[in-house]
mmCIF file as gemmi writes it, N, C-alpha and C atoms, coordinates in Angstrom:
data_model
loop_
_atom_site.group_PDB
_atom_site.id
_atom_site.type_symbol
_atom_site.label_atom_id
_atom_site.label_alt_id
_atom_site.label_comp_id
_atom_site.label_asym_id
_atom_site.label_entity_id
_atom_site.label_seq_id
_atom_site.pdbx_PDB_ins_code
_atom_site.Cartn_x
_atom_site.Cartn_y
_atom_site.Cartn_z
_atom_site.occupancy
_atom_site.B_iso_or_equiv
_atom_site.pdbx_formal_charge
_atom_site.auth_seq_id
_atom_site.auth_asym_id
_atom_site.pdbx_PDB_model_num
ATOM 1 N N . MET Axp A 1 ? 76.678 61.585 45.275 1 0 ? 1 A 1
ATOM 2 C CA . MET Axp A 1 ? 75.749 62.447 46.333 1 0 ? 1 A 1
ATOM 3 C C . MET Axp A 1 ? 75.033 63.436 45.477 1 0 ? 1 A 1
ATOM 4 N N . GLU Axp A 2 ? 73.842 63.609 45.96 1 0 ? 2 A 1
ATOM 5 C CA . GLU Axp A 2 ? 72.688 64.239 45.086 1 0 ? 2 A 1
ATOM 6 C C . GLU Axp A 2 ? 73.412 66.017 45.329 1 0 ? 2 A 1
ATOM 7 N N . GLU Axp A 3 ? 73.434 66.8 44.147 1 0 ? 3 A 1
ATOM 8 C CA . GLU Axp A 3 ? 73.506 68.159 43.968 1 0 ? 3 A 1
ATOM 9 C C . GLU Axp A 3 ? 72.696 68.892 44.89 1 0 ? 3 A 1
ATOM 10 N N . PRO Axp A 4 ? 73.498 69.931 45.666 1 0 ? 4 A 1
ATOM 11 C CA . PRO Axp A 4 ? 72.394 70.751 46.335 1 0 ? 4 A 1
ATOM 12 C C . PRO Axp A 4 ? 71.647 71.689 45.472 1 0 ? 4 A 1
ATOM 13 N N . VAL Axp A 5 ? 70.581 71.982 46.134 1 0 ? 5 A 1
ATOM 14 C CA . VAL Axp A 5 ? 69.497 73.141 45.424 1 0 ? 5 A 1
ATOM 15 C C . VAL Axp A 5 ? 69.636 74.403 46.112 1 0 ? 5 A 1
ATOM 16 N N . GLU Axp A 6 ? 68.905 75.494 45.416 1 0 ? 6 A 1
ATOM 17 C CA . GLU Axp A 6 ? 69.152 76.789 46.02 1 0 ? 6 A 1
ATOM 18 C C . GLU Axp A 6 ? 68.512 77.011 47.329 1 0 ? 6 A 1
ATOM 19 N N . LEU Axp A 7 ? 67.491 76.512 47.763 1 0 ? 7 A 1
ATOM 20 C CA . LEU Axp A 7 ? 66.594 76.46 48.772 1 0 ? 7 A 1
ATOM 21 C C . LEU Axp A 7 ? 66.191 75.141 49.009 1 0 ? 7 A 1
ATOM 22 N N . THR Axp A 8 ? 66.023 74.847 50.518 1 0 ? 8 A 1
ATOM 23 C CA . THR Axp A 8 ? 65.202 73.628 50.902 1 0 ? 8 A 1
ATOM 24 C C . THR Axp A 8 ? 64.521 74.25 52.169 1 0 ? 8 A 1
ATOM 25 N N . ILE Axp A 9 ? 63.112 74.016 52.194 1 0 ? 9 A 1
ATOM 26 C CA . ILE Axp A 9 ? 62.214 74.262 53.552 1 0 ? 9 A 1
ATOM 27 C C . ILE Axp A 9 ? 62.098 73.04 54.028 1 0 ? 9 A 1
ATOM 28 N N . ARG Axp A 10 ? 62.295 72.889 55.431 1 0 ? 10 A 1
ATOM 29 C CA . ARG Axp A 10 ? 61.892 71.588 55.939 1 0 ? 10 A 1
ATOM 30 C C . ARG Axp A 10 ? 61.04 71.712 57.217 1 0 ? 10 A 1
ATOM 31 N N . GLY Axp A 11 ? 60.487 70.531 57.656 1 0 ? 11 A 1
ATOM 32 C CA . GLY Axp A 11 ? 59.988 70.691 58.943 1 0 ? 11 A 1
ATOM 33 C C . GLY Axp A 11 ? 58.427 71.311 58.985 1 0 ? 11 A 1
ATOM 34 N N . ALA Axp A 12 ? 57.886 71.623 57.809 1 0 ? 12 A 1
ATOM 35 C CA . ALA Axp A 12 ? 56.483 71.971 57.716 1 0 ? 12 A 1
ATOM 36 C C . ALA Axp A 12 ? 55.621 70.928 57.83 1 0 ? 12 A 1
ATOM 37 N N . LYS Axp A 13 ? 54.314 71.818 58.013 1 0 ? 13 A 1
ATOM 38 C CA . LYS Axp A 13 ? 53.107 70.739 57.566 1 0 ? 13 A 1
ATOM 39 C C . LYS Axp A 13 ? 52.848 71.012 56.241 1 0 ? 13 A 1
ATOM 40 N N . VAL Axp A 14 ? 53.121 69.817 55.145 1 0 ? 14 A 1
ATOM 41 C CA . VAL Axp A 14 ? 52.866 70.159 53.76 1 0 ? 14 A 1
ATOM 42 C C . VAL Axp A 14 ? 51.236 69.823 53.356 1 0 ? 14 A 1
ATOM 43 N N . PHE Axp A 15 ? 50.681 70.819 52.739 1 0 ? 15 A 1
ATOM 44 C CA . PHE Axp A 15 ? 49.321 70.311 51.993 1 0 ? 15 A 1
ATOM 45 C C . PHE Axp A 15 ? 49.725 70.239 50.766 1 0 ? 15 A 1
ATOM 46 N N . TYR Axp A 16 ? 49.333 68.943 49.865 1 0 ? 16 A 1
ATOM 47 C CA . TYR Axp A 16 ? 49.68 69.028 48.604 1 0 ? 16 A 1
ATOM 48 C C . TYR Axp A 16 ? 48.678 68.037 48.08 1 0 ? 16 A 1
ATOM 49 N N . ASN Axp A 17 ? 48.183 68.097 47.036 1 0 ? 17 A 1
ATOM 50 C CA . ASN Axp A 17 ? 47.398 67.15 46.234 1 0 ? 17 A 1
ATOM 51 C C . ASN Axp A 17 ? 46.337 66.414 47.425 1 0 ? 17 A 1
ATOM 52 N N . GLY Axp A 18 ? 45.782 67.27 48.363 1 0 ? 18 A 1
ATOM 53 C CA . GLY Axp A 18 ? 44.711 66.862 49.036 1 0 ? 18 A 1
ATOM 54 C C . GLY Axp A 18 ? 45.383 65.828 50.306 1 0 ? 18 A 1
ATOM 55 N N . ILE Axp A 19 ? 46.681 66.048 50.508 1 0 ? 19 A 1
ATOM 56 C CA . ILE Axp A 19 ? 47.233 65.419 51.585 1 0 ? 19 A 1
ATOM 57 C C . ILE Axp A 19 ? 47.948 66.206 52.465 1 0 ? 19 A 1
ATOM 58 N N . LEU Axp A 20 ? 47.844 66.048 53.771 1 0 ? 20 A 1
ATOM 59 C CA . LEU Axp A 20 ? 48.706 66.874 54.685 1 0 ? 20 A 1
ATOM 60 C C . LEU Axp A 20 ? 49.652 65.838 55.161 1 0 ? 20 A 1
ATOM 61 N N . PHE Axp A 21 ? 50.986 66.516 55.318 1 0 ? 21 A 1
ATOM 62 C CA . PHE Axp A 21 ? 51.878 65.562 56.04 1 0 ? 21 A 1
ATOM 63 C C . PHE Axp A 21 ? 53.371 66.344 56.188 1 0 ? 21 A 1
ATOM 64 N N . ASP Axp A 22 ? 54.236 65.758 56.988 1 0 ? 22 A 1
ATOM 65 C CA . ASP Axp A 22 ? 55.434 66.7 57.528 1 0 ? 22 A 1
ATOM 66 C C . ASP Axp A 22 ? 56.224 66.418 56.227 1 0 ? 22 A 1
ATOM 67 N N . GLY Axp A 23 ? 57 67.74 56.195 1 0 ? 23 A 1
ATOM 68 C CA . GLY Axp A 23 ? 57.746 67.412 54.988 1 0 ? 23 A 1
ATOM 69 C C . GLY Axp A 23 ? 58.375 68.83 54.493 1 0 ? 23 A 1
ATOM 70 N N . GLY Axp A 24 ? 58.683 69.132 53.257 1 0 ? 24 A 1
ATOM 71 C CA . GLY Axp A 24 ? 59.046 70.146 52.953 1 0 ? 24 A 1
ATOM 72 C C . GLY Axp A 24 ? 59.337 70.366 51.405 1 0 ? 24 A 1
ATOM 73 N N . VAL Axp A 25 ? 59.93 71.505 51.055 1 0 ? 25 A 1
ATOM 74 C CA . VAL Axp A 25 ? 60.159 71.616 49.385 1 0 ? 25 A 1
ATOM 75 C C . VAL Axp A 25 ? 61.548 71.798 49.23 1 0 ? 25 A 1
ATOM 76 N N . ALA Axp A 26 ? 62.024 71.458 47.941 1 0 ? 26 A 1
ATOM 77 C CA . ALA Axp A 26 ? 63.327 71.991 47.371 1 0 ? 26 A 1
ATOM 78 C C . ALA Axp A 26 ? 62.979 72.753 45.952 1 0 ? 26 A 1
ATOM 79 N N . VAL Axp A 27 ? 63.917 74.047 46.24 1 0 ? 27 A 1
ATOM 80 C CA . VAL Axp A 27 ? 63.772 75.078 45.212 1 0 ? 27 A 1
ATOM 81 C C . VAL Axp A 27 ? 64.89 75.148 44.141 1 0 ? 27 A 1
ATOM 82 N N . SER Axp A 28 ? 65.029 75.098 43.248 1 0 ? 28 A 1
ATOM 83 C CA . SER Axp A 28 ? 65.931 75.317 42.311 1 0 ? 28 A 1
ATOM 84 C C . SER Axp A 28 ? 65.515 76.396 41.057 1 0 ? 28 A 1
ATOM 85 N N . ASN Axp A 29 ? 66.361 77.141 40.564 1 0 ? 29 A 1
ATOM 86 C CA . ASN Axp A 29 ? 65.914 78.101 39.521 1 0 ? 29 A 1
ATOM 87 C C . ASN Axp A 29 ? 64.832 78.775 39.661 1 0 ? 29 A 1
ATOM 88 N N . CYS Axp A 30 ? 64.359 79.016 40.916 1 0 ? 30 A 1
ATOM 89 C CA . CYS Axp A 30 ? 62.957 79.56 41.032 1 0 ? 30 A 1
ATOM 90 C C . CYS Axp A 30 ? 61.88 78.783 40.912 1 0 ? 30 A 1
ATOM 91 N N . ARG Axp A 31 ? 62.174 77.431 40.954 1 0 ? 31 A 1
ATOM 92 C CA . ARG Axp A 31 ? 60.975 76.382 40.77 1 0 ? 31 A 1
ATOM 93 C C . ARG Axp A 31 ? 61.108 75.304 41.776 1 0 ? 31 A 1
ATOM 94 N N . ILE Axp A 32 ? 59.739 74.834 42.276 1 0 ? 32 A 1
ATOM 95 C CA . ILE Axp A 32 ? 59.818 73.768 43.062 1 0 ? 32 A 1
ATOM 96 C C . ILE Axp A 32 ? 60.364 72.511 42.451 1 0 ? 32 A 1
ATOM 97 N N . VAL Axp A 33 ? 61.462 71.846 42.699 1 0 ? 33 A 1
ATOM 98 C CA . VAL Axp A 33 ? 61.875 70.809 41.98 1 0 ? 33 A 1
ATOM 99 C C . VAL Axp A 33 ? 61.492 69.541 42.868 1 0 ? 33 A 1
ATOM 100 N N . GLN Axp A 34 ? 60.954 69.466 44.071 1 0 ? 34 A 1
ATOM 101 C CA . GLN Axp A 34 ? 60.836 68.418 44.884 1 0 ? 34 A 1
ATOM 102 C C . GLN Axp A 34 ? 59.77 68.807 46.065 1 0 ? 34 A 1
ATOM 103 N N . ILE Axp A 35 ? 59.033 67.994 46.325 1 0 ? 35 A 1
ATOM 104 C CA . ILE Axp A 35 ? 58.041 67.878 47.543 1 0 ? 35 A 1
ATOM 105 C C . ILE Axp A 35 ? 58.112 66.569 48.183 1 0 ? 35 A 1
ATOM 106 N N . GLY Axp A 36 ? 58.272 66.642 49.25 1 0 ? 36 A 1
ATOM 107 C CA . GLY Axp A 36 ? 58.284 65.411 49.973 1 0 ? 36 A 1
ATOM 108 C C . GLY Axp A 36 ? 58.737 65.46 51.601 1 0 ? 36 A 1
ATOM 109 N N . SER Axp A 37 ? 59.144 64.345 52.131 1 0 ? 37 A 1
ATOM 110 C CA . SER Axp A 37 ? 59.39 64.025 53.503 1 0 ? 37 A 1
ATOM 111 C C . SER Axp A 37 ? 60.879 64.926 53.9 1 0 ? 37 A 1
ATOM 112 N N . ASP Axp A 38 ? 61.214 65.559 54.985 1 0 ? 38 A 1
ATOM 113 C CA . ASP Axp A 38 ? 62.425 66.092 55.097 1 0 ? 38 A 1
ATOM 114 C C . ASP Axp A 38 ? 63.605 65.092 54.569 1 0 ? 38 A 1
ATOM 115 N N . THR Axp A 39 ? 63.758 63.944 54.772 1 0 ? 39 A 1
ATOM 116 C CA . THR Axp A 39 ? 64.705 63.056 54.969 1 0 ? 39 A 1
ATOM 117 C C . THR Axp A 39 ? 64.898 62.799 53.258 1 0 ? 39 A 1
ATOM 118 N N . SER Axp A 40 ? 63.778 62.96 52.408 1 0 ? 40 A 1
ATOM 119 C CA . SER Axp A 40 ? 63.953 62.768 51.171 1 0 ? 40 A 1
ATOM 120 C C . SER Axp A 40 ? 64.429 64.192 50.349 1 0 ? 40 A 1
ATOM 121 N N . LEU Axp A 41 ? 64.454 65.155 50.928 1 0 ? 41 A 1
ATOM 122 C CA . LEU Axp A 41 ? 64.827 66.275 50.246 1 0 ? 41 A 1
ATOM 123 C C . LEU Axp A 41 ? 66.34 66.517 50.183 1 0 ? 41 A 1
ATOM 124 N N . PRO Axp A 42 ? 67.022 67.102 49.033 1 0 ? 42 A 1
ATOM 125 C CA . PRO Axp A 42 ? 68.249 67.399 48.887 1 0 ? 42 A 1
ATOM 126 C C . PRO Axp A 42 ? 68.773 68.57 49.899 1 0 ? 42 A 1
ATOM 127 N N . LYS Axp A 43 ? 69.982 68.48 49.948 1 0 ? 43 A 1
ATOM 128 C CA . LYS Axp A 43 ? 70.598 69.779 50.874 1 0 ? 43 A 1
ATOM 129 C C . LYS Axp A 43 ? 70.316 71.237 50.103 1 0 ? 43 A 1
ATOM 130 N N . GLY Axp A 44 ? 70.025 72.151 50.67 1 0 ? 44 A 1
ATOM 131 C CA . GLY Axp A 44 ? 69.996 73.513 49.823 1 0 ? 44 A 1
ATOM 132 C C . GLY Axp A 44 ? 71.131 74.274 50.374 1 0 ? 44 A 1
ATOM 133 N N . ASP Axp A 45 ? 71.616 75.384 49.3 1 0 ? 45 A 1
ATOM 134 C CA . ASP Axp A 45 ? 72.721 76.261 49.599 1 0 ? 45 A 1
ATOM 135 C C . ASP Axp A 45 ? 71.914 77.195 50.858 1 0 ? 45 A 1
ATOM 136 N N . THR Axp A 46 ? 70.509 77.552 50.836 1 0 ? 46 A 1
ATOM 137 C CA . THR Axp A 46 ? 69.838 77.875 51.925 1 0 ? 46 A 1
ATOM 138 C C . THR Axp A 46 ? 68.928 76.779 52.439 1 0 ? 46 A 1
ATOM 139 N N . GLU Axp A 47 ? 68.942 76.653 53.781 1 0 ? 47 A 1
ATOM 140 C CA . GLU Axp A 47 ? 68.005 75.833 54.41 1 0 ? 47 A 1
ATOM 141 C C . GLU Axp A 47 ? 67.051 76.684 55.166 1 0 ? 47 A 1
ATOM 142 N N . ILE Axp A 48 ? 65.905 76.514 55.4 1 0 ? 48 A 1
ATOM 143 C CA . ILE Axp A 48 ? 64.863 77.369 56.369 1 0 ? 48 A 1
ATOM 144 C C . ILE Axp A 48 ? 64.051 75.941 57.313 1 0 ? 48 A 1
ATOM 145 N N . LYS Axp A 49 ? 63.962 76.392 58.439 1 0 ? 49 A 1
ATOM 146 C CA . LYS Axp A 49 ? 63.334 75.54 59.193 1 0 ? 49 A 1
ATOM 147 C C . LYS Axp A 49 ? 61.862 76.384 59.366 1 0 ? 49 A 1
ATOM 148 N N . ALA Axp A 50 ? 60.97 75.309 59.049 1 0 ? 50 A 1
ATOM 149 C CA . ALA Axp A 50 ? 59.64 75.776 59.079 1 0 ? 50 A 1
ATOM 150 C C . ALA Axp A 50 ? 58.775 75.162 60.055 1 0 ? 50 A 1
ATOM 151 N N . ASP Axp A 51 ? 59.447 74.79 60.991 1 0 ? 51 A 1
ATOM 152 C CA . ASP Axp A 51 ? 58.86 74.045 62.105 1 0 ? 51 A 1
ATOM 153 C C . ASP Axp A 51 ? 57.54 74.335 62.413 1 0 ? 51 A 1
ATOM 154 N N . GLY Axp A 52 ? 56.592 73.347 62.271 1 0 ? 52 A 1
ATOM 155 C CA . GLY Axp A 52 ? 55.192 73.709 62.352 1 0 ? 52 A 1
ATOM 156 C C . GLY Axp A 52 ? 54.259 74.464 61.708 1 0 ? 52 A 1
ATOM 157 N N . MET Axp A 53 ? 55.191 75.267 60.589 1 0 ? 53 A 1
ATOM 158 C CA . MET Axp A 53 ? 54.352 76.186 59.731 1 0 ? 53 A 1
ATOM 159 C C . MET Axp A 53 ? 53.661 75.304 58.598 1 0 ? 53 A 1
ATOM 160 N N . LEU Axp A 54 ? 52.355 76.157 57.952 1 0 ? 54 A 1
ATOM 161 C CA . LEU Axp A 54 ? 51.675 75.388 57.044 1 0 ? 54 A 1
ATOM 162 C C . LEU Axp A 54 ? 52.37 75.847 55.655 1 0 ? 54 A 1
ATOM 163 N N . LEU Axp A 55 ? 52.835 74.705 54.615 1 0 ? 55 A 1
ATOM 164 C CA . LEU Axp A 55 ? 53.27 75.158 53.646 1 0 ? 55 A 1
ATOM 165 C C . LEU Axp A 55 ? 52.502 74.367 52.271 1 0 ? 55 A 1
ATOM 166 N N . LEU Axp A 56 ? 52.035 75.435 51.5 1 0 ? 56 A 1
ATOM 167 C CA . LEU Axp A 56 ? 51.111 75.101 50.509 1 0 ? 56 A 1
ATOM 168 C C . LEU Axp A 56 ? 51.943 75.258 49.073 1 0 ? 56 A 1
ATOM 169 N N . PRO Axp A 57 ? 52.692 74.371 48.847 1 0 ? 57 A 1
ATOM 170 C CA . PRO Axp A 57 ? 53.659 74.433 47.485 1 0 ? 57 A 1
ATOM 171 C C . PRO Axp A 57 ? 52.408 74.513 46.041 1 0 ? 57 A 1
ATOM 172 N N . GLY Axp A 58 ? 53.052 75.661 45.667 1 0 ? 58 A 1
ATOM 173 C CA . GLY Axp A 58 ? 52.101 76.178 44.431 1 0 ? 58 A 1
ATOM 174 C C . GLY Axp A 58 ? 51.151 77.356 44.419 1 0 ? 58 A 1
ATOM 175 N N . PHE Axp A 59 ? 51.039 77.276 45.75 1 0 ? 59 A 1
ATOM 176 C CA . PHE Axp A 59 ? 49.574 78.342 45.987 1 0 ? 59 A 1
ATOM 177 C C . PHE Axp A 59 ? 49.876 79.526 45.822 1 0 ? 59 A 1
ATOM 178 N N . ILE Axp A 60 ? 49.118 80.211 44.817 1 0 ? 60 A 1
ATOM 179 C CA . ILE Axp A 60 ? 49.445 81.855 44.456 1 0 ? 60 A 1
ATOM 180 C C . ILE Axp A 60 ? 48.259 82.54 45.413 1 0 ? 60 A 1
ATOM 181 N N . ASP Axp A 61 ? 49.001 83.67 46.057 1 0 ? 61 A 1
ATOM 182 C CA . ASP Axp A 61 ? 48.084 84.652 46.839 1 0 ? 61 A 1
ATOM 183 C C . ASP Axp A 61 ? 47.693 85.71 46.009 1 0 ? 61 A 1
ATOM 184 N N . VAL Axp A 62 ? 46.573 86.031 45.321 1 0 ? 62 A 1
ATOM 185 C CA . VAL Axp A 62 ? 46.158 86.851 44.281 1 0 ? 62 A 1
ATOM 186 C C . VAL Axp A 62 ? 46.008 88.12 45.185 1 0 ? 62 A 1
ATOM 187 N N . HIS Axp A 63 ? 45.804 88.193 46.541 1 0 ? 63 A 1
ATOM 188 C CA . HIS Axp A 63 ? 45.679 89.472 46.928 1 0 ? 63 A 1
ATOM 189 C C . HIS Axp A 63 ? 46.529 90.376 47.03 1 0 ? 63 A 1
ATOM 190 N N . ILE Axp A 64 ? 46.558 91.611 46.42 1 0 ? 64 A 1
ATOM 191 C CA . ILE Axp A 64 ? 47.548 92.616 46.764 1 0 ? 64 A 1
ATOM 192 C C . ILE Axp A 64 ? 47.034 93.863 46.914 1 0 ? 64 A 1
ATOM 193 N N . HIS Axp A 65 ? 47.896 94.747 47.667 1 0 ? 65 A 1
ATOM 194 C CA . HIS Axp A 65 ? 47.238 96.332 47.614 1 0 ? 65 A 1
ATOM 195 C C . HIS Axp A 65 ? 48.296 97.298 46.641 1 0 ? 65 A 1
ATOM 196 N N . ILE Axp A 66 ? 47.686 97.768 45.945 1 0 ? 66 A 1
ATOM 197 C CA . ILE Axp A 66 ? 48.383 98.588 44.747 1 0 ? 66 A 1
ATOM 198 C C . ILE Axp A 66 ? 48.493 99.764 45.502 1 0 ? 66 A 1
ATOM 199 N N . TYR Axp A 67 ? 49.675 100.379 45.336 1 0 ? 67 A 1
ATOM 200 C CA . TYR Axp A 67 ? 49.812 101.63 46.076 1 0 ? 67 A 1
ATOM 201 C C . TYR Axp A 67 ? 49.224 102.839 44.888 1 0 ? 67 A 1
ATOM 202 N N . ASP Axp A 68 ? 48.604 103.649 45.308 1 0 ? 68 A 1
ATOM 203 C CA . ASP Axp A 68 ? 47.903 104.533 44.275 1 0 ? 68 A 1
ATOM 204 C C . ASP Axp A 68 ? 47.404 106.054 45.21 1 0 ? 68 A 1
ATOM 205 N N . PRO Axp A 69 ? 48.497 106.703 45.203 1 0 ? 69 A 1
ATOM 206 C CA . PRO Axp A 69 ? 48.529 107.837 46.336 1 0 ? 69 A 1
ATOM 207 C C . PRO Axp A 69 ? 47.678 109.336 45.478 1 0 ? 69 A 1
ATOM 208 N N . GLY Axp A 70 ? 46.934 108.959 44.439 1 0 ? 70 A 1
ATOM 209 C CA . GLY Axp A 70 ? 46.425 110.057 44.081 1 0 ? 70 A 1
ATOM 210 C C . GLY Axp A 70 ? 46.712 110.678 42.777 1 0 ? 70 A 1
ATOM 211 N N . ASP Axp A 71 ? 47.029 112.069 42.681 1 0 ? 71 A 1
ATOM 212 C CA . ASP Axp A 71 ? 47.772 112.495 41.769 1 0 ? 71 A 1
ATOM 213 C C . ASP Axp A 71 ? 49.247 112.61 41.668 1 0 ? 71 A 1
ATOM 214 N N . LEU Axp A 72 ? 49.817 112.088 42.532 1 0 ? 72 A 1
ATOM 215 C CA . LEU Axp A 72 ? 51.306 112.147 42.972 1 0 ? 72 A 1
ATOM 216 C C . LEU Axp A 72 ? 51.876 111.371 41.701 1 0 ? 72 A 1
ATOM 217 N N . GLY Axp A 73 ? 53.257 111.37 41.029 1 0 ? 73 A 1
ATOM 218 C CA . GLY Axp A 73 ? 53.977 110.667 39.807 1 0 ? 73 A 1
ATOM 219 C C . GLY Axp A 73 ? 54.029 109.365 40.557 1 0 ? 73 A 1
ATOM 220 N N . ASP Axp A 74 ? 54.284 109.003 41.621 1 0 ? 74 A 1
ATOM 221 C CA . ASP Axp A 74 ? 54.861 107.695 42.006 1 0 ? 74 A 1
ATOM 222 C C . ASP Axp A 74 ? 53.507 106.866 42.504 1 0 ? 74 A 1
ATOM 223 N N . ARG Axp A 75 ? 53.168 106.274 41.499 1 0 ? 75 A 1
ATOM 224 C CA . ARG Axp A 75 ? 51.936 105.164 41.626 1 0 ? 75 A 1
ATOM 225 C C . ARG Axp A 75 ? 51.928 104.212 40.742 1 0 ? 75 A 1
ATOM 226 N N . ASP Axp A 76 ? 51.875 103.163 41.39 1 0 ? 76 A 1
ATOM 227 C CA . ASP Axp A 76 ? 51.376 101.548 40.794 1 0 ? 76 A 1
ATOM 228 C C . ASP Axp A 76 ? 50.285 101.818 39.396 1 0 ? 76 A 1
ATOM 229 N N . SER Axp A 77 ? 50.446 101.269 38.598 1 0 ? 77 A 1
ATOM 230 C CA . SER Axp A 77 ? 49.531 100.571 37.514 1 0 ? 77 A 1
ATOM 231 C C . SER Axp A 77 ? 49.376 99.244 37.852 1 0 ? 77 A 1
ATOM 232 N N . PHE Axp A 78 ? 48.321 98.603 37.373 1 0 ? 78 A 1
ATOM 233 C CA . PHE Axp A 78 ? 47.935 97.135 37.611 1 0 ? 78 A 1
ATOM 234 C C . PHE Axp A 78 ? 49.422 96.252 37.158 1 0 ? 78 A 1
ATOM 235 N N . ASP Axp A 79 ? 49.876 96.555 35.95 1 0 ? 79 A 1
ATOM 236 C CA . ASP Axp A 79 ? 51.138 96.109 35.465 1 0 ? 79 A 1
ATOM 237 C C . ASP Axp A 79 ? 52.088 96.182 36.579 1 0 ? 79 A 1
ATOM 238 N N . THR Axp A 80 ? 52.581 97.281 37.014 1 0 ? 80 A 1
ATOM 239 C CA . THR Axp A 80 ? 53.721 97.462 38.232 1 0 ? 80 A 1
ATOM 240 C C . THR Axp A 80 ? 53.443 96.918 39.111 1 0 ? 80 A 1
ATOM 241 N N . GLY Axp A 81 ? 52.015 96.945 39.9 1 0 ? 81 A 1
ATOM 242 C CA . GLY Axp A 81 ? 51.813 96.403 40.944 1 0 ? 81 A 1
ATOM 243 C C . GLY Axp A 81 ? 51.814 94.971 41.171 1 0 ? 81 A 1
ATOM 244 N N . THR Axp A 82 ? 51.149 94.382 40.11 1 0 ? 82 A 1
ATOM 245 C CA . THR Axp A 82 ? 51.318 92.98 40.174 1 0 ? 82 A 1
ATOM 246 C C . THR Axp A 82 ? 52.573 92.196 39.889 1 0 ? 82 A 1
ATOM 247 N N . TRP Axp A 83 ? 53.283 92.848 38.951 1 0 ? 83 A 1
ATOM 248 C CA . TRP Axp A 83 ? 54.708 92.247 38.563 1 0 ? 83 A 1
ATOM 249 C C . TRP Axp A 83 ? 55.589 92.096 40.065 1 0 ? 83 A 1
ATOM 250 N N . ARG Axp A 84 ? 55.575 93.332 40.866 1 0 ? 84 A 1
ATOM 251 C CA . ARG Axp A 84 ? 56.409 93.433 41.719 1 0 ? 84 A 1
ATOM 252 C C . ARG Axp A 84 ? 56.016 92.575 43.169 1 0 ? 84 A 1
ATOM 253 N N . GLN Axp A 85 ? 54.747 92.627 43.083 1 0 ? 85 A 1
ATOM 254 C CA . GLN Axp A 85 ? 54.363 91.846 44.252 1 0 ? 85 A 1
ATOM 255 C C . GLN Axp A 85 ? 54.885 90.29 44.822 1 0 ? 85 A 1
ATOM 256 N N . PRO Axp A 86 ? 55.071 89.541 43.788 1 0 ? 86 A 1
ATOM 257 C CA . PRO Axp A 86 ? 55.727 88.247 44.316 1 0 ? 86 A 1
ATOM 258 C C . PRO Axp A 86 ? 57.193 88.457 44.87 1 0 ? 86 A 1
ATOM 259 N N . MET Axp A 87 ? 57.868 89.283 44.229 1 0 ? 87 A 1
ATOM 260 C CA . MET Axp A 87 ? 59.283 89.67 44.878 1 0 ? 87 A 1
ATOM 261 C C . MET Axp A 87 ? 59.071 90.146 46.134 1 0 ? 87 A 1
ATOM 262 N N . GLU Axp A 88 ? 58.124 90.635 46.566 1 0 ? 88 A 1
ATOM 263 C CA . GLU Axp A 88 ? 58.325 91.229 48.375 1 0 ? 88 A 1
ATOM 264 C C . GLU Axp A 88 ? 57.58 90.136 49.094 1 0 ? 88 A 1
ATOM 265 N N . VAL Axp A 89 ? 57.518 89.049 48.811 1 0 ? 89 A 1
ATOM 266 C CA . VAL Axp A 89 ? 57.36 88.028 49.563 1 0 ? 89 A 1
ATOM 267 C C . VAL Axp A 89 ? 58.324 87.483 50.462 1 0 ? 89 A 1
């Protein structure tokens, strides 16, 4: 029996390597470890049904909004704003 991974996303429309297909991804240690059809993916400790949603494995959205309130002490720099953004997704 295959070991479970931390996260499995199933039921999506996956666009990968120029091909659109039904399936999902398996994630372990914050890395995509498998991309494929739903039946080929291992069980995840957490399972997400992404029925009909578009999944773009490895796609990085570089568009962020950095909080810059002016002269207040609570403001982002490029480093803090770009470091935190992936954790808010």
